[in-house]
N, C-alpha and C positions, 0 to 999 in steps of 0.2 A: 288415962284420958286419951293418949295417942292410939290406943288399941280399940277404944270404944267409939269415939266421936267420928272418925273418918268413915267407918261402915254405916253409921247412922245417917250420915249425910250422903254418901255415895250411892247407897242402894235406892233410896227414893229418887234421887237425881237420875240414875241410870234408867229406872222404870219410866220416868217422865220422858226421857229421850226416846226410849223404845216406843212408847205410845205416840209421841209426836211424829215419828217416822211414818206411821200408818195414817194418823189424822191429816197430815199434810199431803198424803197421797204419793209419797216417795217409794214406799215399799208395801208389801202385803204382810199379813201376820206370819205366814210360814217363812218368808224371807227374814223377818225380824228375829224370829226364834232361831233360825239357822245361824244367823250372824251372831246372836247372843251366845249360842252354844259354842260356836267356834271361838269366840272371845274368851269364854270361861275356860275352855280346854287349853288354849294357848297360855293364858295367865297361870293356870295350875302347873302346866309343863315348865314354864320359865321359873316360877317360884321354886319348884323342886330342884331344877338345875342349879339355881342360885344357892339354895340352902345346902345342897349336897356337893359343893366343891367348885362352883364356877369361879369363885374368887382365886382359888389356887391355879386354875387353868389360865385365868387372866394374867396372873403374875408371871407364869411361865412364858406366855405368848409375848408379854411386854419385854421380858429379858431377852428373848430370841430376837424380837424386832429391834430393840436398842443395840444389840450386838451387831446385827446386819447394817444398821444405819451408821454405827461407828466405823465399820469396816470400809464404808464408802465415803467417809469424811463428813457425815452430817451430824 
């Protein structure tokens, strides 16, 4: 359910938001498509970074930061 229902809700919702930007006169269709393309690109990029080890980097950065904070008495 958690893999099927969110896309079934999110995709039509996103499409409605895309169309509303043009209907309300805030953007043109090329601007909307450029923004949507950029959003998809960034989402895919961050998803791949997350899946391929961002959690390990986050743990290493947290250990480093906590070590520095402890050295200064925080």
